[in-house]
NULUM-112783 format. One line per 8 residues: number of its first residue (from 1); for each residue x, y, z of N, C-alpha, C, CB. Coordinates in nm, 3 decimals, padded with zeros to 5 digits. Glycine has a CB too. Example, Ala and Ser with C-alpha at 12.3 -4.5 7.8 and 13.67 -1.06 7.14 Angstrom:
% NULUM-112783
1	01.319,-00.569,00.780,01.230,-00.450,00.780,01.320,-00.330,00.780,01.131,-00.447,00.905; 01.285,-00.225,00.708,01.367,-00.106,00.714,01.290,00.003,00.787,01.408,-00.060,00.572;
//
This chain:
% NULUM-112783
1	00.789,-04.163,00.712,00.676,-04.145,00.622,00.570,-04.054,00.684,00.616,-04.280,00.585; 00.547,-04.071,00.816,00.448,-03.986,00.883,00.492,-03.840,00.882,00.425,-04.034,01.026; 00.623,-03.820,00.893,00.675,-03.684,00.892,00.650,-03.618,00.756,00.827,-03.684,00.925; 00.667,-03.692,00.649,00.643,-03.641,00.514,00.496,-03.605,00.496,00.687,-03.744,00.409; 00.407,-03.688,00.545,00.263,-03.662,00.534,00.227,-03.536,00.613,00.181,-03.783,00.586; 00.284,-03.519,00.731,00.258,-03.399,00.811,00.305,-03.274,00.738,00.326,-03.409,00.949; 00.422,-03.281,00.677,00.475,-03.166,00.602,00.385,-03.133,00.484,00.618,-03.195,00.553; 00.340,-03.236,00.413,00.251,-03.214,00.298,00.119,-03.152,00.343,00.224,-03.347,00.224;
9	00.064,-03.199,00.454,-00.063,-03.145,00.505,-00.045,-02.999,00.547,-00.114,-03.229,00.624; 00.064,-02.969,00.615,00.089,-02.831,00.657,00.106,-02.740,00.535,00.215,-02.823,00.747; 00.179,-02.785,00.435,00.196,-02.706,00.313,00.064,-02.687,00.240,00.297,-02.773,00.220; -00.020,-02.789,00.237,-00.151,-02.779,00.173,-00.239,-02.678,00.246,-00.221,-02.916,00.169; -00.236,-02.682,00.378,-00.314,-02.586,00.457,-00.263,-02.444,00.434,-00.309,-02.621,00.608; -00.132,-02.427,00.435,-00.072,-02.295,00.413,-00.107,-02.242,00.274,00.081,-02.303,00.429; -00.102,-02.329,00.175,-00.138,-02.290,00.039,-00.284,-02.248,00.031,-00.110,-02.405,-00.059; -00.371,-02.323,00.096,-00.513,-02.289,00.098,-00.540,-02.156,00.166,-00.592,-02.398,00.168;
17	-00.473,-02.133,00.277,-00.490,-02.005,00.348,-00.441,-01.890,00.261,-00.414,-02.007,00.482; -00.326,-01.909,00.197,-00.274,-01.803,00.110,-00.366,-01.776,-00.008,-00.135,-01.840,00.059; -00.425,-01.881,-00.065,-00.515,-01.866,-00.178,-00.638,-01.786,-00.140,-00.556,-02.003,-00.232; -00.698,-01.818,-00.025,-00.823,-01.753,00.015,-00.803,-01.617,00.082,-00.898,-01.844,00.107; -00.680,-01.583,00.118,-00.656,-01.454,00.181,-00.572,-01.361,00.096,-00.589,-01.474,00.315; -00.565,-01.387,-00.031,-00.491,-01.299,-00.122,-00.569,-01.166,-00.134,-00.471,-01.367,-00.263; -00.507,-01.052,-00.100,-00.582,-00.925,-00.098,-00.619,-00.877,-00.238,-00.501,-00.818,-00.028; -00.722,-00.792,-00.241,-00.769,-00.736,-00.367,-00.683,-00.615,-00.407,-00.918,-00.695,-00.356;
25	-00.698,-00.573,-00.530,-00.621,-00.459,-00.581,-00.650,-00.333,-00.501,-00.653,-00.436,-00.728; -00.772,-00.317,-00.457,-00.811,-00.196,-00.381,-00.730,-00.182,-00.252,-00.961,-00.201,-00.349; -00.694,-00.294,-00.191,-00.613,-00.288,-00.070,-00.473,-00.235,-00.100,-00.604,-00.427,-00.005; -00.419,-00.270,-00.215,-00.288,-00.217,-00.256,-00.296,-00.065,-00.274,-00.240,-00.284,-00.387; -00.401,-00.020,-00.341,-00.420,00.124,-00.364,-00.434,00.197,-00.232,-00.544,00.149,-00.453; -00.517,00.143,-00.142,-00.539,00.209,-00.012,-00.412,00.213,00.071,-00.649,00.136,00.065; -00.336,00.107,00.074,-00.213,00.102,00.154,-00.112,00.203,00.103,-00.153,-00.040,00.152; -00.092,00.206,-00.028,00.005,00.299,-00.086,-00.041,00.443,-00.066,00.025,00.269,-00.235;
33	-00.170,00.469,-00.081,-00.224,00.603,-00.058,-00.203,00.646,00.086,-00.373,00.607,-00.093; -00.232,00.557,00.181,-00.212,00.589,00.323,-00.067,00.620,00.353,-00.261,00.475,00.411; 00.024,00.540,00.298,00.167,00.562,00.322,00.212,00.697,00.267,00.249,00.449,00.258; 00.168,00.732,00.147,00.210,00.858,00.084,00.152,00.976,00.160,00.165,00.862,-00.064; 00.023,00.970,00.194,-00.041,01.081,00.265,00.019,01.098,00.404,-00.194,01.058,00.276; 00.043,00.989,00.473,00.104,00.998,00.607,00.244,01.058,00.600,00.109,00.860,00.673; 00.319,01.018,00.500,00.454,01.072,00.483,00.449,01.221,00.449,00.529,00.995,00.374; 00.355,01.261,00.365,00.341,01.402,00.330,00.298,01.484,00.451,00.239,01.419,00.216;
41	00.205,01.431,00.531,00.159,01.501,00.651,00.270,01.515,00.753,00.040,01.429,00.712; 00.352,01.412,00.768,00.464,01.419,00.862,00.564,01.525,00.821,00.533,01.283,00.872; 00.586,01.539,00.692,00.684,01.637,00.646,00.631,01.780,00.658,00.723,01.608,00.501; 00.499,01.798,00.667,00.441,01.932,00.674,00.409,01.975,00.817,00.316,01.937,00.591; 00.420,01.885,00.913,00.385,01.920,01.050,00.484,02.020,01.107,00.380,01.796,01.137; 00.432,02.110,01.185,00.518,02.199,01.261,00.464,02.207,01.404,00.527,02.340,01.195; 00.540,02.262,01.490,00.503,02.267,01.632,00.430,02.395,01.670,00.626,02.252,01.716; 00.394,02.475,01.575,00.325,02.600,01.607,00.181,02.572,01.648,00.329,02.697,01.488;
49	00.127,02.663,01.731,-00.011,02.649,01.774,-00.103,02.687,01.659,-00.040,02.736,01.898; -00.218,02.622,01.653,-00.314,02.653,01.547,-00.450,02.680,01.610,-00.322,02.538,01.443; -00.535,02.743,01.533,-00.670,02.767,01.583,-00.768,02.676,01.511,-00.710,02.916,01.563; -00.894,02.685,01.548,-00.996,02.593,01.496,-01.014,02.610,01.345,-01.130,02.617,01.568; -01.006,02.731,01.294,-01.023,02.755,01.150,-00.910,02.687,01.072,-01.025,02.908,01.119; -00.788,02.698,01.121,-00.676,02.633,01.055,-00.690,02.482,01.059,-00.545,02.674,01.119; -00.738,02.430,01.171,-00.759,02.285,01.183,-00.862,02.236,01.082,-00.802,02.249,01.325; -00.970,02.310,01.066,-01.075,02.271,00.970,-01.019,02.279,00.828,-01.200,02.363,00.984;
57	-00.946,02.386,00.799,-00.885,02.399,00.666,-00.787,02.287,00.638,-00.815,02.532,00.654; -00.707,02.252,00.737,-00.612,02.142,00.719,-00.682,02.008,00.698,-00.519,02.132,00.840; -00.794,01.987,00.768,-00.869,01.862,00.750,-00.928,01.852,00.610,-00.981,01.853,00.854; -00.982,01.963,00.561,-01.039,01.964,00.426,-00.928,01.944,00.322,-01.115,02.096,00.398; -00.817,02.014,00.339,-00.705,01.999,00.245,-00.650,01.858,00.250,-00.594,02.100,00.277; -00.644,01.799,00.369,-00.594,01.662,00.382,-00.684,01.563,00.309,-00.584,01.624,00.528; -00.815,01.581,00.321,-00.909,01.492,00.254,-00.897,01.505,00.102,-01.053,01.523,00.298; -00.889,01.629,00.054,-00.875,01.650,-00.090,-00.744,01.594,-00.142,-00.885,01.799,-00.123;
65	-00.636,01.616,-00.068,-00.507,01.565,-00.115,-00.506,01.412,-00.114,-00.393,01.619,-00.028; -00.573,01.352,-00.016,-00.580,01.205,-00.012,-00.654,01.151,-00.134,-00.650,01.158,00.118; -00.761,01.218,-00.173,-00.837,01.174,-00.291,-00.753,01.188,-00.419,-00.968,01.255,-00.304; -00.678,01.296,-00.427,-00.593,01.318,-00.546,-00.485,01.211,-00.552,-00.530,01.460,-00.543; -00.421,01.185,-00.438,-00.317,01.081,-00.434,-00.377,00.946,-00.467,-00.248,01.078,-00.296; -00.497,00.917,-00.415,-00.560,00.788,-00.442,-00.591,00.772,-00.591,-00.688,00.774,-00.360; -00.638,00.877,-00.655,-00.664,00.871,-00.799,-00.535,00.848,-00.877,-00.733,01.000,-00.847; -00.427,00.916,-00.835,-00.299,00.898,-00.903,-00.249,00.754,-00.886,-00.195,00.997,-00.848;
73	-00.253,00.704,-00.762,-00.205,00.568,-00.736,-00.288,00.467,-00.814,-00.209,00.537,-00.585; -00.419,00.487,-00.814,-00.508,00.395,-00.886,-00.476,00.391,-01.034,-00.654,00.434,-00.865; -00.438,00.506,-01.091,-00.408,00.509,-01.235,-00.270,00.452,-01.266,-00.418,00.652,-01.287; -00.177,00.459,-01.173,-00.039,00.417,-01.199,-00.005,00.276,-01.151,00.054,00.514,-01.135; -00.073,00.228,-01.050,-00.041,00.098,-00.989,-00.105,-00.015,-01.068,-00.088,00.093,-00.841; -00.024,-00.111,-01.106,-00.073,-00.232,-01.173,-00.046,-00.350,-01.081,-00.004,-00.251,-01.314; -00.151,-00.423,-01.047,-00.138,-00.536,-00.956,-00.143,-00.665,-01.036,-00.250,-00.535,-00.848; -00.038,-00.745,-01.020,-00.030,-00.875,-01.087,-00.061,-00.983,-00.985,00.112,-00.897,-01.151;
81	-00.156,-01.068,-01.019,-00.201,-01.173,-00.927,-00.128,-01.303,-00.958,-00.355,-01.192,-00.937; -00.066,-01.360,-00.856,00.004,-01.487,-00.870,-00.063,-01.597,-00.789,00.150,-01.471,-00.826; -00.193,-01.594,-00.778,-00.279,-01.690,-00.711,-00.260,-01.692,-00.559,-00.253,-01.828,-00.766; -00.140,-01.715,-00.509,-00.118,-01.720,-00.364,-00.081,-01.584,-00.306,-00.009,-01.821,-00.332; -00.030,-01.496,-00.389,00.002,-01.360,-00.348,-00.007,-01.271,-00.470,00.143,-01.351,-00.282; -00.006,-01.141,-00.448,-00.005,-01.051,-00.562,00.096,-00.940,-00.538,-00.144,-00.994,-00.587; 00.135,-00.878,-00.648,00.243,-00.781,-00.648,00.194,-00.654,-00.717,00.370,-00.837,-00.717; 00.216,-00.538,-00.653,00.181,-00.409,-00.712,00.305,-00.345,-00.772,00.117,-00.316,-00.608;
89	00.297,-00.307,-00.899,00.411,-00.244,-00.967,00.373,-00.103,-01.009,00.455,-00.328,-01.090; 00.473,-00.016,-01.003,00.451,00.125,-01.034,00.580,00.184,-01.088,00.402,00.203,-00.909; 00.570,00.289,-01.169,00.691,00.358,-01.214,00.755,00.426,-01.094,00.659,00.461,-01.326; 00.880,00.392,-01.068,00.952,00.442,-00.952,01.098,00.454,-00.991,00.933,00.348,-00.827; 01.155,00.571,-00.974,01.293,00.598,-01.016,01.312,00.573,-01.165,01.391,00.512,-00.936; 01.209,00.605,-01.244,01.222,00.594,-01.389,01.200,00.456,-01.447,01.354,00.640,-01.428; 01.172,00.357,-01.367,01.146,00.222,-01.420,01.033,00.157,-01.341,01.274,00.135,-01.413; 00.976,00.053,-01.400,00.864,-00.018,-01.335,00.921,-00.108,-01.226,00.782,-00.101,-01.440;
97	00.878,-00.086,-01.103,00.929,-00.162,-00.990,00.816,-00.213,-00.903,01.025,-00.077,-00.906; 00.847,-00.318,-00.827,00.752,-00.371,-00.730,00.750,-00.277,-00.610,00.790,-00.517,-00.687; 00.631,-00.225,-00.576,00.619,-00.134,-00.463,00.537,-00.193,-00.349,00.557,-00.004,-00.508; 00.451,-00.292,-00.379,00.372,-00.358,-00.275,00.366,-00.508,-00.302,00.228,-00.298,-00.269; 00.353,-00.583,-00.193,00.329,-00.727,-00.200,00.210,-00.757,-00.110,00.456,-00.810,-00.158; 00.117,-00.835,-00.162,-00.001,-00.870,-00.084,-00.008,-01.019,-00.058,-00.127,-00.824,-00.156; -00.024,-01.053,00.070,-00.038,-01.194,00.109,-00.106,-01.197,00.245,00.101,-01.267,00.113; -00.176,-01.305,00.271,-00.244,-01.325,00.400,-00.335,-01.206,00.434,-00.141,-01.347,00.512;
105	-00.405,-01.153,00.334,-00.500,-01.043,00.351,-00.434,-00.916,00.404,-00.611,-01.086,00.444; -00.307,-00.899,00.377,-00.234,-00.781,00.419,-00.144,-00.734,00.305,-00.150,-00.809,00.548; -00.125,-00.604,00.295,-00.040,-00.548,00.190,00.083,-00.485,00.256,-00.117,-00.441,00.104; 00.199,-00.521,00.206,00.325,-00.470,00.258,00.383,-00.373,00.157,00.424,-00.586,00.289; 00.417,-00.253,00.201,00.477,-00.152,00.115,00.628,-00.170,00.118,00.436,-00.008,00.160; 00.690,-00.180,00.001,00.832,-00.209,-00.009,00.920,-00.086,-00.033,00.855,-00.306,-00.118; 00.859,00.028,-00.059,00.936,00.149,-00.085,00.903,00.254,00.019,00.908,00.202,-00.227; 00.991,00.351,00.031,00.966,00.461,00.123,00.870,00.558,00.055,01.099,00.531,00.163;
113	00.765,00.592,00.127,00.659,00.675,00.069,00.710,00.812,00.026,00.546,00.691,00.168; 00.804,00.869,00.101,00.850,01.003,00.063,00.928,00.999,-00.068,00.936,01.062,00.174; 00.982,00.884,-00.108,01.045,00.873,-00.239,00.939,00.877,-00.349,01.127,00.744,-00.248; 00.823,00.816,-00.323,00.715,00.818,-00.420,00.657,00.959,-00.433,00.605,00.719,-00.380; 00.658,01.036,-00.324,00.608,01.173,-00.330,00.690,01.253,-00.430,00.612,01.239,-00.191; 00.821,01.233,-00.430,00.906,01.303,-00.526,00.871,01.266,-00.669,01.054,01.272,-00.499; 00.839,01.138,-00.693,00.799,01.096,-00.828,00.665,01.155,-00.868,00.794,00.944,-00.837; 00.573,01.170,-00.771,00.440,01.224,-00.800,00.453,01.371,-00.840,00.345,01.208,-00.678;
121	00.538,01.444,-00.768,00.553,01.587,-00.796,00.628,01.603,-00.927,00.626,01.662,-00.680;
//
């Protein structure tokens, strides 16, 4: 009987922690945006030397592209809240799919970002 009570208490604590640490929709948008931008930047990197003007131009272009991607993700991502966790869904490969899961104040991306880049283009 004591073992059952301990299990119930642990489950109650876990449920409470999950309830109070369920991330907001903005975290889903930010995580997906970061994944897409990082994947795009990785695909564009080259080993050539650059000068300060190119670095400044790349920084400005990176900031602008991040804002554009964030606006796109914000318009396409729908987050469904299930009290203890939430799920972000987006059109992916022609159908609505789960792309993020949020729990314990963290968002996990379930798809490869470079696949989403192809859908964005």
